[in-house]
C-alpha positions, 0 to 999 in steps of 0.5 A: 473516520480512522485515527490519524495513526492508522489507515488503509494500504494495499502494498508495501513494495521494497527495493524500488529504484524509480520512486525517488533517489536511491533504494526505497520502499514505496507504500501504496495507500488506498483511496483517490478522489479522481478515478482516472481511467488511465490509473496505473493502480486502479485497485487503489481508487477506493479506500475500502477493502476489495476482492481482487480476482486473477482468472489466469490463476483460477482452477475453477474449484468452486471453493470461493463461490458466493463468499464475501470479503469476510470469508476470503482469508484462507479460501483460495489455494491458487491465490486467484482471489485476494483481499486488496487493502489492509488497515495498518498503523503508521508504526507498522509501516515504519517498522516494515520500512526500517527493516531495509535501513542499511539499503537507504543509508548506503544509497541515499534512499528512503520511503515514498508514499504513493497510491491512489492519492496519499493525501486522500488519507492526509493525517495518516500520510503525515504521521508516517512522514513525521515518523520517517523524518524522526528516523532520518529517512529521506521521504517522497510522495507521489501525488496527483495534486 
């Protein structure tokens, strides 16, 4: 089990305008217990890191054949394969979000937690939200609950 101040994410998307009021940064957490077939972010369903493959970027060089997720860091010249998932601390998330504080302040925006299901990593999500509130950020959460 992870500490409450670290967890798995797969993306931090800046300048979001559809995930709450104002300009926001949306943090996508990995893991969801539902596994819906119509999921907008199927890469978020498992909490584990996984290899994503984009066939339209593949030049079929063969460099990646038979490699595991541990070998993937610098293996694809064309970004046809990448690791989806990263263990980060809540402090890391807040530091990334705070880089755009002026946008939030001027637009009434803030941070949105999405996923997957952010409450699947309840302690981690709560730690991020508490730290955001300490910095006077507007918070929102997108949940299937």
